[in-house]
C-alpha positions, -999 to +999 in steps of 0.1 A: -298-530+026-326-549+043-340-580+025-361-570-004-392-591-005-409-601-038-447-594-037-474-609-058-499-586-075-525-592-048-499-586-020-488-553-036-524-542-037-528-551-001-497-532+007-510-501-010-544-504+009-526-508+042-504-478+035-535-456+030-559-472+056-534-479+084-508-452+079-530-423+065-510-418+033-535-409+006-535-432-024-532-401-047-500-392-029-486-427-037-496-421-074-478-387-074-447-403-060-448-430-085-452-406-114-424-385-100-401-416-099-409-423-136-402-388-146-368-387-128-357-420-144-366-407-179-346-375-173-316-394-161-315-423-185-329-407-216-319-370-213-317-365-251-353-376-258-371-343-266-404-356-279-422-380-255-455-397-260-472-411-229-497-439-236-520-440-206-547-465-196-578-459-174-563-475-143-538-463-117-510-472-140-523-446-164-525-421-136-488-427-129-481-419-165-502-388-165-483-374-136-450-383-152-461-366-184-468-334-165-435-334-147-416-341-179-434-312-196-423-290-167-387-303-172-387-291-208-397-322-227-423-320-255-449-344-242-481-357-258-504-377-237-528-402-253-555-415-229-567-448-244-602-451-231-632-432-219-622-405-193-655-411-175-643-446-166-610-436-151-602-448-116-607-420-090-570-412-086-563-414-123-593-391-129-577-365-106-544-369-124-561-365-157-579-333-147-546-318-133-530-326-166-557-310-186-556-278-165-518-274-170-513-287-206-520-271-239-551-286-257-529-300-284-508-322-260-535-343-242-559-364-262-586-390-256-585-420-280-615-442-282-609-463-313-581-478-334-590-453-361-587-423-338-554-437-326-541-437-362-551-400-364-523-393-340-496-408-363-472-380-356-474-385-318-467-422-324-433-414-338-417-397-308-381-400-294-394-419-264-426-438-255-439-439-219-459-471-215-485-466-188-513-486-202-517-515-178-497-525-147-496-550-118-533-557-117-536-566-154-547-600-165-533-608-200-538-608-230-538-573-244-568-564-265-587-535-281-569-502-280-539-515-261-533-541-288-536-514-314-510-493-296-487-522-294-486-525-332-476-489-335-449-491-308-434-523-324-429-504-356-411-476-339-374-474-332-380-452-302-371-465-267-399-474-243-400-467-206-424-491-189-444-479-159-445-508-134-444-535-161-443-536-198-479-537-208-491-572-213-468-588-188-485-607-159-470-595-127-469-630-111-453-647-141-421-666-132-408-674-167-382-656-188-407-648-216-444-643-220-465-665-242-488-636-252-478-603-269-463-577-246-449-542-251-411-539-256-392-520-230-358-503-227-363-494-190-388-505-164-395-486-132-417-503-106-427-492-071-423-504-034-412-539-042-405-562-072-431-586-084-421-621-097-420-609-133-393-583-124-369-609-112-377-638-136-388-621-168-366-607-196-385-575-195-362-553-215-348-557-250-312-560-237-299-576-206-281-545-194-311-521-195-325-507-163-352-525-142-356-503-111-376-503-079-385-469-066-399-463-030-431-442-030-438-440+007-451-474+019-438-482+054-416-514+057-441-530+080-468-532+053-445-548+027-455-584+035-453-615+014-459-652+017-441-661-016-409-670+001-390-650-025-364-623-021-339-603-042-304-616-037-289-581-039-305-573-005-276-593+011-248-570-001-248-550+031-233-580+048-200-577+029-197-540+035-195-543+073-162-527+084-137-550+099-125-545+134-092-526+137-076-554+156-086-581+132-061-607+120-062-634+093-074-660+118-106-641+121-117-647+086-115-684+082-092-709+064-107-723+032-095-757+019-100-761-019-099-797-031-098-803-068-077-805-099-062-831-122-038-831-151-051-807-177-075-792-153-054-772-129-070-739-138-103-748-121-090-751-085-067-721-091-097-699-099-117-713-070-088-705-047-084-670-062-121-664-057-119-673-020-088-651-015-103-621-034-136-623-014-118-619+019-110-653+034-080-651+058-062-681+045-067-704+015-050-738+008-055-757-024-051-794-020-045-808-055-027-838-071+010-835-067+014-836-104-003-802-108+008-786-075+034-763-091+009-750-117-017-742-090+009-726-067+019-703-095-016-687-096-007-662-068+019-661-041-008-657-014-021-692-020-009-721+000-009-756-016-010-792-004+001-822-025-023-851-027-014-886-040-020-888-077-033-916-097-015-928-129-039-907-150-031-875-130-062-872-108-065-875-071-058-911-059-081-929-035-052-943-015-038-912+002-064-904+029-057-925+060-065-912+094-032-894+099-031-877+065-067-866+069-059-850+103-029-832+088-049-820+058-078-807+078-059-791+107-070-755+111-094-756+082-128-740+087-145-745+054-142-770+025-147-763-011-146-794-033-151-803-069-135-780-094-114-799-119-116-832-100-127-856-127-147-887-118-123-915-119-130-944-094-101-934-072-111-898-071-147-907-063-134-929-034-113-899-021-143-875-023-165-900-005-140-905+024-133-868+028-170-857+028-180-884+053-150-879+076-154-841+080-181-820+095-171-784+087-193-764+063-187-774+027-193-759-008-198-787-033-194-781-070-186-796-104-174-833-104-180-836-067-217-830-075-217-857-101-200-882-078-227-875-052-255-877-078-245-914-082-249-920-045-281-905-032-277-920+003-243-906+006-256-872-002-281-875+027-253-885+050-230-857+039-258-831+044-268-842+079-258-818+107-238-792+089-242-764+063-239-778+028-239-755-002-243-771-036-238-751-068-251-771-098-256-759-133-288-773-149-272-805-162-257-813-127-291-804-112-308-829-135-285-856-124-289-848-087-327-847-089-330-877-113-349-857-139-342-842-173-325-809-180-357-797-197-377-805-165-352-785-145-353-755-168-390-756-171-396-754-134-364-740-119-380-724-088-399-754-076-371-779-084-345-758-065-368-752-035-379-788-032-344-802-034-331-777-008-359-785+016-358-822+012-321-825+019-316-795+042-290-779+019-285-745+004-288-750-034-274-725-058-290-733-092-268-715-117-279-699-149-297-667-160-314-655-128-294-679-105-316-691-076-303-695-040-327-719-023-324-724+015-335-753+037-364-733+052-380-729+017-369-693+012-354-686-023-334-656-033-333-646-070-301-630-084-304-605-112-268-595-117-246-611-143-246-612-181-242-636-211-205-630-211-202-653-181-212-683-202-176-695-204-155-721-186-142-710-153-172-688-142-186-716-119-152-723-104-148-687-095-182-685-080-175-716-058-145-697-044-164-665-037-191-684-018-164-703+002-146-671+010-177-653+022-189-683+042-155-686+059-160-650+072-196-656+081-198-692+093-231-707+103-217-714+138-215-677+144-248-666+128-269-689+106-288-660+090-255-643+081-242-675+066-273-678+044-270-641+033-233-647+026-242-672-001-267-648-017-242-619-015-215-641-032-238-649-061-247-612-065-211-600-062-199-625-088-225-613-113-219-576-104-182-580-110-189-594-144-213-565-152-186-540-142-161-559-163-184-558-194-191-521-188-154-515-195-151-541-222-174-564-241-196-594-232-181-615-260-145-611-247-152-615-210-131-641-192-138-654-157-105-639-144-116-605-157-142-605-130-115-609-103-101-575-112-135-560-105-141-574-071-128-543-053-153-522-072-181-547-068-176-548-030-180-510-029-206-506-056-240-495-044-271-507-064-291-480-048-295-444-060-293-416-035-331-414-034-335-451-026-339-465-061-328-501-063-314-513-096-324-549-101-309-549-135-284-527-152-258-505-135-271-474-116-267-441-133-248-418-111-265-391-090-302-398-099-321-368-084-344-372-055-379-381-063-401-350-067-421-343-036-458-351-039-469-316-041-448-310-072-474-330-092 
């Protein structure tokens, strides 16, 4: 899967113009493909919905809905189409779609609505099995008003699911927040076209976290899908982990990860990090932990090697056991360092972390207490980050300490905070949370849309650190810097996808971090694309979605 760029509303409109003007693909053909994509998704996800009401606006979004309504009628659905607005003011392509619909529909199934009163006259149509929301799309500037606002009141009172065409009506396409401050239509599935807009990645567009948000191709050539936002979808990196290994490969080809962490009472954290690195494909993994917990960590799995570190009286890593000779022994053959899970922040431990990070130059993934130790020493962080790949994986609280701001400031401006921090220090920053961000030193940011609320438990971050370390060990920056960057994105997406697969078999309330480990084999093989090129940003793909209807079918 090639990188999936995120386009602004203006960039998407430019893409559509270039598709028509430079490549000769008529805009009406694009509309027909979009309508077909909507109809196919409805048939696959909501096959039991017999009575469908399509709410259509005067713009191209409405035209997409009209074509979908026609195709659903042909597929055996009982479809009523309500055009909210004067048909004389339809866009050219929507006007053509409306005329086609009138020619091939019974008079009782397509109606023009010009007022709230006339909308109320269609009360029966406003109690369907499914709503198709095709009122306004990417080009809309909130808030909703007039007939659209009246329709929203009806839809909110209904228990019927809603399929949104392009965006739930009322959402601003360029919005980068989880929620909208103005009224918007509810949605139980969203299908957009060509490329996601910021709202598709940042917004909570559907009523539940596991409902579909899908991108459907409609014919725009890749060369016209251009953006200056510096935003991508993290799932586009998954092809990296599906490359077949060479038949003659051996464990030495896939890196040796050194996990440093642990303390008395916190042996599970480095264990999960090590398991994540092993399960994601690292050739070798060694966990260096205080001697007091070495046995507990070694029991995690027989494939894991362990290394005892001098322990302090309190059971953490001592600052006394890292002379030049012991450092050389510890680092021999290691290709990547993952440090932080379960460390604690005692003075001796902080001294050990400082020495280890300043004395080594291999790529490093820094998490948990190692982040907090660095947050207290800004100059040390600059020194550690100079001249090598550093991946930092803070949650919002750790990010606030690193950036010297409040958690509220982090959460209120996640994208800019992550991007600025990564650029200023030259690090790759994984800002965890709903819609985890992967910010790269060049300013590019990938947005992850996999994962679920069940991951909000201890151990999830430790596991993620291991997955990132394991994939980076296999795709080191010394071999290919771009692959290394993609490896981090793929790790974040795989971690969330494994959790989604686990919840699909269980429940989000009972999910444990280690449940995700059992799903990694499926996650590595799981394709977020349908056979026809649909890309599932959110939700798990429904098997065997039919190919999009050819344009002439509309």
